C-alpha positions as a printed Julia matrix, in Angstrom:
304×3 Matrix{Float64}:
  65.04  -87.42   17.51
  63.4   -88.52   20.75
  62.67  -84.91   21.65
  61.09  -84.36   18.22
  58.81  -87.37   18.69
  57.82  -86.08   22.13
  56.99  -82.67   20.66
  54.86  -84.25   17.93
  53.1   -86.48   20.45
  52.5   -83.46   22.66
  51.06  -81.51   19.75
  48.72  -84.37   18.86
  47.62  -84.58   22.49
  46.84  -80.85   22.57
  44.88  -81.05   19.3
  43.02  -84.16   20.45
  42.19  -82.49   23.74
  40.93  -79.39   21.97
  38.79  -81.42   19.53
  37.42  -83.48   22.39
  36.47  -80.35   24.32
  34.95  -78.78   21.2
  32.89  -81.91   20.51
  31.64  -81.96   24.07
  30.64  -78.28   23.98
  29.03  -78.7    20.56
  26.93  -81.72   21.58
  25.83  -79.97   24.78
  24.83  -76.89   22.75
  22.92  -79.06   20.28
  20.97  -80.74   23.07
  20.09  -77.37   24.58
  19.12  -75.97   21.17
  16.76  -78.86   20.39
  15.2   -78.64   23.85
  14.8   -74.89   23.41
  13.04  -75.36   20.07
  10.63  -77.85   21.6
   9.82  -75.79   24.68
   9.71  -72.43   22.89
   6.64  -73.23   20.81
   3.21  -74.81   20.99
   1.64  -77.5    18.83
  -2.01  -76.83   18.06
  -4.49  -79.09   16.3
  -6.2   -77.34   13.38
  -8.83  -78.54   10.91
  -5.98  -79.44    8.55
  -3.63  -81.04   11.04
  -1.13  -80.1    13.75
   0.76  -76.82   13.39
   3.71  -75.56   15.42
   3.59  -71.89   16.3
   4.6   -69.26   18.82
   2.58  -66.11   19.5
   4.04  -62.98   21.07
   2.92  -59.4    21.66
  -0.33  -57.45   21.4
  -1.96  -55.51   18.61
  -2.35  -56.14   14.88
  -1.93  -59.84   14.09
   1.12  -60.47   11.89
   1.65  -64.04   10.69
   5.22  -64.78    9.58
   5.82  -67.4     6.86
   9.53  -68.13    7.23
  12.08  -68.76    4.5
  13.84  -71.88    3.25
  15.2   -73.28    5.51
  13.66  -71.92    8.7
  11.0   -72.55   11.3
   8.95  -70.66   13.86
  12.24  -69.51   15.41
  13.01  -67.52   12.27
   9.64  -65.81   12.59
  10.48  -64.94   16.19
  13.82  -63.47   15.1
  11.96  -61.35   12.56
   9.46  -60.19   15.2
  12.29  -59.04   17.47
  13.8   -57.09   14.59
  10.5   -55.38   13.75
   9.2   -54.74   17.27
   6.19  -52.47   17.7
   2.68  -53.12   18.98
   1.81  -56.28   17.07
   0.73  -59.83   17.81
   3.34  -61.87   15.95
   2.34  -65.41   15.0
   5.51  -67.28   14.09
   4.68  -70.56   12.41
   6.72  -73.57   11.31
   5.68  -74.34    7.76
   5.02  -78.03    6.93
   8.12  -80.2     7.07
   9.92  -77.8     9.39
  10.54  -78.67   13.04
   7.31  -80.08   14.52
   4.77  -79.27   11.78
   4.28  -82.48    9.75
   4.83  -82.21    6.0
   1.42  -83.8     5.46
  -0.25  -80.72    6.95
   0.36  -78.88    3.67
   2.97  -79.58    1.01
   1.98  -77.0    -1.64
   1.87  -73.21   -1.22
  -1.89  -73.43   -1.71
  -2.26  -76.01    1.06
  -0.02  -73.96    3.33
  -2.17  -70.87    2.74
  -5.21  -72.87    3.83
  -3.22  -74.06    6.84
  -2.63  -70.43    7.87
  -6.37  -69.79    7.74
  -7.01  -72.95    9.77
  -4.42  -71.8    12.33
  -6.15  -68.42   12.64
  -9.43  -70.28   13.18
  -7.88  -72.38   15.93
  -6.5   -69.22   17.58
  -9.83  -67.37   17.18
  -8.15  -64.6    15.15
 -10.23  -63.15   12.31
  -7.57  -61.32   10.29
  -3.81  -61.13    9.98
  -1.2   -59.4     7.89
   1.0   -62.07    6.4
   4.76  -61.74    5.9
   6.38  -63.98    3.31
  10.15  -64.25    3.77
  12.09  -65.7     0.81
  10.72  -69.23    0.23
   7.68  -68.4     2.35
   6.59  -65.92   -0.33
   4.39  -68.24   -2.45
   2.29  -69.43    0.5
   1.88  -65.79    1.62
   0.7   -64.81   -1.86
  -1.71  -67.73   -1.9
  -3.09  -66.69    1.49
  -3.82  -63.21    0.09
  -5.49  -64.75   -2.98
  -7.45  -67.57   -1.35
  -8.46  -65.85    1.88
  -8.84  -62.16    1.03
 -11.21  -61.45    3.93
  -8.69  -62.91    6.39
  -5.68  -61.07    4.93
  -5.34  -57.49    6.17
  -2.02  -56.98    4.39
   0.73  -58.74    2.46
   4.44  -58.16    3.1
   7.09  -59.76    0.91
  10.65  -59.76    2.24
  13.02  -60.91   -0.52
  10.12  -63.21   -1.37
   9.69  -65.75   -4.14
   6.77  -64.61   -6.32
   7.11  -66.77   -9.43
   8.82  -69.96  -10.6
  12.09  -70.51   -8.74
  14.44  -73.29   -9.86
  17.45  -73.12   -7.58
  19.66  -75.43   -9.65
  18.99  -73.48  -12.86
  19.78  -70.15  -11.22
  23.04  -71.47   -9.84
  24.04  -72.98  -13.19
  23.53  -69.62  -14.9
  26.06  -67.91  -12.62
  29.7   -67.35  -13.59
  31.96  -70.21  -12.52
  33.45  -68.36   -9.54
  30.01  -67.38   -8.23
  28.78  -70.92   -8.8
  31.54  -72.34   -6.6
  30.96  -69.63   -4.0
  27.23  -70.42   -3.87
  27.96  -74.12   -3.52
  30.34  -73.4    -0.64
  27.71  -71.2     1.01
  25.05  -73.89    0.71
  27.36  -76.48    2.24
  28.18  -74.05    5.04
  24.57  -73.43    6.1
  23.96  -77.17    6.41
  27.26  -77.9     8.2
  26.21  -77.31   11.76
  29.58  -77.63   13.54
  30.86  -74.68   11.51
  27.76  -72.61   12.26
  28.31  -73.37   15.93
  31.79  -71.88   15.64
  30.38  -68.74   14.0
  27.75  -68.04   16.66
  30.09  -66.29   19.15
  31.24  -63.93   16.37
  27.64  -63.24   15.31
  26.94  -61.95   18.81
  29.58  -59.23   18.32
  27.83  -57.69   15.29
  25.29  -54.82   15.3
  21.8   -56.05   16.25
  23.61  -59.1    17.59
  20.44  -60.71   18.92
  18.96  -60.74   15.41
  22.16  -62.01   13.8
  22.47  -64.9    16.23
  18.75  -65.7    16.09
  18.63  -65.76   12.28
  21.77  -67.9    12.19
  20.3   -70.34   14.71
  17.12  -70.62   12.62
  18.99  -72.62    9.97
  20.76  -74.93   12.42
  19.39  -78.34   13.42
  19.01  -78.92    9.68
  17.89  -82.5    10.15
  14.7   -81.08   11.7
  14.19  -78.79    8.7
  15.37  -80.96    5.82
  11.96  -82.36    4.81
  10.5   -78.86    4.57
  13.45  -77.46    2.65
  13.48  -80.26    0.09
   9.72  -79.92   -0.35
  10.1   -76.16   -0.85
  12.65  -76.66   -3.62
  10.28  -79.06   -5.39
   7.26  -76.8    -5.01
   8.97  -73.56   -6.0
  10.29  -75.11   -9.22
   6.79  -75.92  -10.52
   5.07  -72.57   -9.9
   3.24  -71.67  -13.09
   2.34  -68.1   -12.22
  -0.11  -66.4    -9.88
  -3.04  -64.05  -10.7
  -1.36  -61.23   -8.79
  -3.79  -58.63  -10.13
  -6.47  -60.27   -7.99
  -4.71  -59.47   -4.71
  -6.83  -56.93   -2.86
  -4.77  -56.55    0.31
  -2.37  -53.6     0.61
   1.07  -54.95   -0.23
   4.59  -53.96    0.79
   7.57  -55.44   -1.04
  11.19  -55.24    0.12
  13.91  -56.62   -2.16
  17.56  -55.94   -2.91
  18.21  -55.0    -6.53
  21.24  -57.28   -6.75
  19.81  -60.2    -4.75
  21.65  -63.29   -5.99
  19.4   -65.74   -4.13
  15.96  -64.61   -5.28
  16.36  -62.3    -8.3
  14.89  -58.79   -8.22
  12.55  -59.86  -11.04
  10.34  -61.45   -8.37
   9.82  -58.03   -6.8
   9.26  -56.44  -10.2
   6.47  -58.84  -11.12
   4.74  -58.01   -7.83
   5.15  -54.26   -8.23
   3.86  -54.36  -11.82
   0.79  -56.54  -11.23
  -0.48  -56.16   -7.66
  -2.94  -53.21   -7.61
  -2.18  -51.66   -4.21
   1.55  -52.21   -3.84
   4.61  -50.34   -2.65
   8.1   -51.51   -3.59
  11.11  -50.62   -1.46
  14.09  -51.45   -3.65
  17.35  -51.76   -1.71
  20.67  -51.11   -3.38
  23.22  -53.9    -3.05
  22.98  -57.66   -3.29
  21.94  -58.91    0.14
  19.18  -61.49    0.21
  18.76  -60.48    3.87
  18.13  -56.85    2.9
  15.41  -56.49    5.53
  18.11  -57.18    8.15
  21.25  -55.68    6.61
  19.31  -52.48    5.8
  17.02  -52.62    8.84
  17.59  -48.93    9.61
  15.78  -48.15    6.33
  13.39  -51.08    6.09
  11.92  -51.36    9.59
  10.56  -47.79    9.89
   8.94  -48.19    6.47
   7.47  -51.54    7.47
   6.18  -50.13   10.75
   4.47  -47.29    8.87
   2.87  -49.8     6.51
   1.58  -51.95    9.36
   0.23  -48.89   11.15
  -1.86  -47.85    8.16
  -3.49  -51.13    7.12
């Protein structure tokens, strides 16, 4: 009996020691991550308020409107995936990281913020990339600032009303529970921290790890994400036929996050549009099918 108690006590000590070490490593990683986010970007004052951004490369200006959640770091991850001779402008949309929500809550206001950012950077034109929840502000930029928009790229982008709760409720019960588990996972940072070492073992590991990191530190992204969900649910429709910029749309046919119908409405109404439909169900089709998508995107950027 005494030996059994000693074994149990020893096991508890080992577990406690492991958890203590894990907590210490996790907190140290979190401190480094937050410091890295703060030092990896700049905060610039525009006519509409402060905007966090990071600019890399040379060539055609490409402004990346990240998804929900995200931040300028997601735009940087996308720029690394795309590569090429471009000046990537990765921005934190309002409510994300260091860009105040008051700088622009609606997609319309965010589109104007992009134009104000270009003014502050002395850049006349840019191709805008709307990733997922960044889609509406990218569309609005093309509509409201046609002379500033050299091209529009939609990557699994929201293009019409998007009510997350309604979409989830319409799923079969198993998928509904799976989606709920997924949503809890992406906001549970300690678990994401555990997944990072495995992400670095995958193909294009730098992109996998970078995209995964761009949804961590959720407390710094929460205001933007919650605002996005409110704004996307009240979209009443956009005059897509008025978009004059050449447009490239990438979307997975079976996307369970943003339905393929969003890509179809773009391809049926935007005058100068090309749709690259990806088989499968990945919302991250531009990454999971990068071998197909990136050369096509590079060709599009080269010809605008």
